[in-house]
C-alpha positions as a Markdown table, in Angstrom:
| # | Residue | x | y | z |
|---|---|---|---|---|
| 1 | Met | 0.0 | 0.0 | 0.0 |
| 2 | Gly | 1.5 | 3.3 | -1.0 |
| 3 | Leu | 1.3 | 6.8 | 0.6 |
| 4 | Thr | 0.6 | 10.2 | -0.8 |
| 5 | Val | 1.6 | 13.2 | 1.3 |
| 6 | Asn | 0.4 | 16.7 | 0.4 |
| 7 | Ile | 2.5 | 19.4 | 2.0 |
| 8 | Tyr | 1.3 | 23.0 | 1.6 |
| 9 | Tyr | 4.1 | 25.5 | 2.2 |
| 10 | Thr | 2.8 | 29.1 | 2.7 |
| 11 | Gly | 4.9 | 32.2 | 2.9 |
| 12 | Gln | 5.0 | 35.8 | 1.8 |
| 13 | Asp | 6.4 | 37.8 | -1.1 |
| 14 | Gly | 7.1 | 34.8 | -3.2 |
| 15 | Ser | 9.1 | 32.9 | -0.5 |
| 16 | Ala | 7.4 | 29.6 | -1.2 |
| 17 | Lys | 8.5 | 29.8 | -4.9 |
| 18 | Lys | 12.0 | 30.8 | -3.8 |
| 19 | Phe | 12.1 | 27.8 | -1.5 |
| 20 | Ala | 11.2 | 25.4 | -4.3 |
| 21 | Lys | 13.7 | 27.0 | -6.7 |
| 22 | Glu | 16.5 | 26.5 | -4.1 |
| 23 | Met | 15.4 | 22.9 | -3.4 |
| 24 | Ile | 15.7 | 22.2 | -7.2 |
| 25 | Asp | 18.9 | 24.2 | -7.8 |
| 26 | Asn | 20.7 | 22.6 | -4.8 |
| 27 | Gly | 19.8 | 19.1 | -6.1 |
| 28 | Val | 17.7 | 18.2 | -3.0 |
| 29 | Val | 14.6 | 17.4 | -5.2 |
| 30 | Asp | 16.6 | 15.0 | -7.4 |
| 31 | Arg | 18.1 | 13.3 | -4.4 |
| 32 | Val | 14.7 | 12.7 | -2.9 |
| 33 | Arg | 13.4 | 11.4 | -6.2 |
| 34 | Ala | 16.3 | 9.0 | -6.3 |
| 35 | Glu | 15.6 | 7.5 | -2.8 |
| 36 | Pro | 14.3 | 3.9 | -2.7 |
| 37 | Gly | 10.5 | 3.9 | -2.7 |
| 38 | Asn | 9.9 | 7.5 | -3.9 |
| 39 | Leu | 7.3 | 7.5 | -6.6 |
| 40 | Arg | 6.6 | 11.2 | -7.0 |
| 41 | Tyr | 8.0 | 14.5 | -5.7 |
| 42 | Glu | 6.4 | 17.5 | -7.5 |
| 43 | Tyr | 5.6 | 21.1 | -6.7 |
| 44 | Phe | 2.4 | 23.0 | -7.8 |
| 45 | Ile | 1.1 | 26.5 | -7.2 |
| 46 | Pro | -2.7 | 26.8 | -6.5 |
| 47 | Leu | -4.3 | 29.3 | -8.8 |
| 48 | Asn | -6.3 | 30.8 | -6.0 |
| 49 | Asp | -3.3 | 31.3 | -3.6 |
| 50 | Pro | 0.0 | 32.3 | -5.3 |
| 51 | Glu | 1.8 | 32.4 | -1.9 |
| 52 | Thr | 1.2 | 28.7 | -1.3 |
| 53 | Leu | 3.2 | 25.9 | -2.8 |
| 54 | Leu | 1.8 | 22.3 | -2.9 |
| 55 | Leu | 4.3 | 19.4 | -2.8 |
| 56 | Ile | 2.8 | 16.1 | -3.8 |
| 57 | Asp | 5.1 | 13.4 | -2.3 |
| 58 | Gln | 4.4 | 9.7 | -3.0 |
| 59 | Trp | 6.1 | 6.7 | -1.5 |
| 60 | Arg | 5.7 | 3.0 | -2.1 |
| 61 | Thr | 5.7 | 2.1 | 1.7 |
| 62 | Glu | 5.5 | 3.7 | 5.1 |
| 63 | Gln | 9.0 | 2.3 | 5.8 |
| 64 | Asp | 10.4 | 4.2 | 2.7 |
| 65 | Leu | 8.8 | 7.4 | 4.0 |
| 66 | Asp | 10.2 | 6.8 | 7.5 |
| 67 | Leu | 13.7 | 6.3 | 6.1 |
| 68 | His | 13.4 | 9.5 | 4.1 |
| 69 | His | 12.3 | 11.3 | 7.3 |
| 70 | Lys | 15.5 | 10.0 | 9.1 |
| 71 | Ser | 17.8 | 11.1 | 6.2 |
| 72 | Glu | 20.2 | 14.0 | 6.4 |
| 73 | Met | 18.2 | 15.7 | 3.6 |
| 74 | Met | 15.4 | 16.4 | 6.1 |
| 75 | Gln | 17.8 | 18.8 | 7.9 |
| 76 | Glu | 18.5 | 20.6 | 4.7 |
| 77 | Ile | 14.8 | 20.8 | 3.9 |
| 78 | Ala | 14.0 | 22.1 | 7.5 |
| 79 | Gln | 16.8 | 24.7 | 7.2 |
| 80 | Leu | 15.4 | 26.0 | 3.9 |
| 81 | Arg | 11.9 | 26.0 | 5.2 |
| 82 | Ser | 13.1 | 28.1 | 8.2 |
| 83 | Lys | 15.2 | 30.4 | 5.9 |
| 84 | Tyr | 12.1 | 31.2 | 3.9 |
| 85 | Asn | 9.9 | 31.4 | 7.0 |
| 86 | Leu | 7.3 | 29.0 | 5.6 |
| 87 | Lys | 4.3 | 27.5 | 7.4 |
| 88 | Met | 3.3 | 24.0 | 6.7 |
| 89 | His | 0.1 | 22.1 | 6.5 |
| 90 | Val | 0.3 | 18.3 | 5.8 |
| 91 | Glu | -2.3 | 15.8 | 4.6 |
| 92 | Lys | -1.5 | 12.1 | 4.3 |
| 93 | Phe | -3.4 | 9.5 | 2.3 |
| 94 | Glu | -3.0 | 5.7 | 1.8 |
| 95 | Asn | -3.1 | 4.5 | -1.7 |
| 96 | Glu | -4.1 | 1.0 | -2.7 |
| 97 | Asn | -2.6 | 1.3 | -6.2 |
| 98 | Tyr | 1.0 | 0.7 | -5.3 |
């Protein structure tokens, strides 16, 4: 059973977009996508809220997600989130497709 995690990052003055750009430019996004069990790691911007960034993060198993959360990358992500002063809202769903 797979998992989908929707993470909404909200900031001000384009900070969420800047966060995503730095995540991509620093290679963090590619490293997450290369982790065992990662199925999707993509950013979207809602049309009705340009100060929010949606990350759709999908994993094959809960164990894969747990390993990701224990990785050193999580420190990098947390530091960038703090740098851009972003608030987070998380939704987690179980998928039967994977």
